[in-house]
C-alpha positions as protocol buffer text, in pm:
chain_id: "A"
residue {
  index: 1
  type: MET
  ca { x: 542 y: -257 z: 662 }
}
residue {
  index: 2
  type: SER
  ca { x: 309 y: -592 z: 667 }
}
residue {
  index: 3
  type: ALA
  ca { x: 138 y: -692 z: 354 }
}
residue {
  index: 4
  type: LEU
  ca { x: -233 y: -689 z: 342 }
}
residue {
  index: 5
  type: VAL
  ca { x: -493 y: -874 z: 179 }
}
residue {
  index: 6
  type: VAL
  ca { x: -819 y: -711 z: 56 }
}
residue {
  index: 7
  type: GLY
  ca { x: -1056 y: -862 z: -177 }
}
residue {
  index: 8
  type: GLY
  ca { x: -850 y: -1049 z: -409 }
}
residue {
  index: 9
  type: HIS
  ca { x: -552 y: -800 z: -405 }
}
residue {
  index: 10
  type: LEU
  ca { x: -214 y: -775 z: -205 }
}
residue {
  index: 11
  type: VAL
  ca { x: -177 y: -441 z: -115 }
}
residue {
  index: 12
  type: ALA
  ca { x: 225 y: -444 z: -8 }
}
residue {
  index: 13
  type: GLY
  ca { x: 470 y: -149 z: 39 }
}
residue {
  index: 14
  type: PHE
  ca { x: 825 y: -146 z: -61 }
}
residue {
  index: 15
  type: GLY
  ca { x: 978 y: 108 z: 204 }
}
residue {
  index: 16
  type: ASP
  ca { x: 1300 y: 162 z: 58 }
}
residue {
  index: 17
  type: SER
  ca { x: 1182 y: 248 z: -305 }
}
residue {
  index: 18
  type: HIS
  ca { x: 898 y: 432 z: -159 }
}
residue {
  index: 19
  type: ARG
  ca { x: 628 y: 265 z: -361 }
}
residue {
  index: 20
  type: LEU
  ca { x: 267 y: 139 z: -253 }
}
residue {
  index: 21
  type: ALA
  ca { x: 174 y: -143 z: -501 }
}
residue {
  index: 22
  type: VAL
  ca { x: -110 y: -359 z: -498 }
}
residue {
  index: 23
  type: LEU
  ca { x: -109 y: -689 z: -672 }
}
residue {
  index: 24
  type: ASN
  ca { x: -390 y: -950 z: -808 }
}
residue {
  index: 25
  type: THR
  ca { x: -355 y: -1245 z: -591 }
}
residue {
  index: 26
  type: ARG
  ca { x: -551 y: -1411 z: -881 }
}
residue {
  index: 27
  type: SER
  ca { x: -309 y: -1365 z: -1177 }
}
residue {
  index: 28
  type: GLY
  ca { x: -18 y: -1248 z: -979 }
}
residue {
  index: 29
  type: GLU
  ca { x: -3 y: -903 z: -1205 }
}
residue {
  index: 30
  type: LEU
  ca { x: 89 y: -597 z: -1091 }
}
residue {
  index: 31
  type: GLU
  ca { x: -228 y: -360 z: -1086 }
}
residue {
  index: 32
  type: TRP
  ca { x: -140 y: -9 z: -927 }
}
residue {
  index: 33
  type: VAL
  ca { x: 166 y: 133 z: -795 }
}
residue {
  index: 34
  type: TYR
  ca { x: 214 y: 452 z: -600 }
}
residue {
  index: 35
  type: GLU
  ca { x: 512 y: 644 z: -503 }
}
residue {
  index: 36
  type: VAL
  ca { x: 532 y: 836 z: -194 }
}
residue {
  index: 37
  type: GLY
  ca { x: 749 y: 1099 z: -65 }
}
residue {
  index: 38
  type: GLY
  ca { x: 931 y: 887 z: 190 }
}
residue {
  index: 39
  type: ILE
  ca { x: 999 y: 558 z: 366 }
}
residue {
  index: 40
  type: LEU
  ca { x: 641 y: 368 z: 412 }
}
residue {
  index: 41
  type: ASN
  ca { x: 673 y: 286 z: 815 }
}
residue {
  index: 42
  type: THR
  ca { x: 338 y: 172 z: 915 }
}
residue {
  index: 43
  type: SER
  ca { x: 158 y: -146 z: 792 }
}
residue {
  index: 44
  type: ALA
  ca { x: -157 y: -51 z: 579 }
}
residue {
  index: 45
  type: ILE
  ca { x: -534 y: -66 z: 709 }
}
residue {
  index: 46
  type: PHE
  ca { x: -841 y: -118 z: 508 }
}
residue {
  index: 47
  type: VAL
  ca { x: -1158 y: 92 z: 631 }
}
residue {
  index: 48
  type: ASP
  ca { x: -1485 y: 161 z: 477 }
}
residue {
  index: 49
  type: TRP
  ca { x: -1322 y: 69 z: 120 }
}
residue {
  index: 50
  type: LYS
  ca { x: -1018 y: 312 z: 183 }
}
residue {
  index: 51
  type: ILE
  ca { x: -646 y: 189 z: 210 }
}
residue {
  index: 52
  type: ILE
  ca { x: -479 y: 409 z: 488 }
}
residue {
  index: 53
  type: ILE
  ca { x: -97 y: 437 z: 539 }
}
residue {
  index: 54
  type: GLY
  ca { x: 161 y: 632 z: 710 }
}
residue {
  index: 55
  type: CYS
  ca { x: 511 y: 764 z: 572 }
}
residue {
  index: 56
  type: ASP
  ca { x: 817 y: 897 z: 734 }
}
residue {
  index: 57
  type: ASP
  ca { x: 764 y: 1227 z: 507 }
}
residue {
  index: 58
  type: GLY
  ca { x: 467 y: 1331 z: 727 }
}
residue {
  index: 59
  type: TYR
  ca { x: 180 y: 1231 z: 549 }
}
residue {
  index: 60
  type: VAL
  ca { x: -67 y: 989 z: 621 }
}
residue {
  index: 61
  type: TYR
  ca { x: -193 y: 840 z: 265 }
}
residue {
  index: 62
  type: CYS
  ca { x: -552 y: 722 z: 199 }
}
residue {
  index: 63
  type: PHE
  ca { x: -660 y: 554 z: -125 }
}
residue {
  index: 64
  type: ALA
  ca { x: -1021 y: 496 z: -223 }
}
């Protein structure tokens, strides 16, 4: 997956570990991590203040 930069935050998926992470681009600190049920096989998109990403577990995840 590709990384996504939104409002001073880097959204990146680590497919092999099944984790989506949000890093603060100013401080470099990890702010948030969510573990999904499979490999993140799509790039995240940002729409209407939501992050949306697909996963090979058959789900599309949406974070507001």
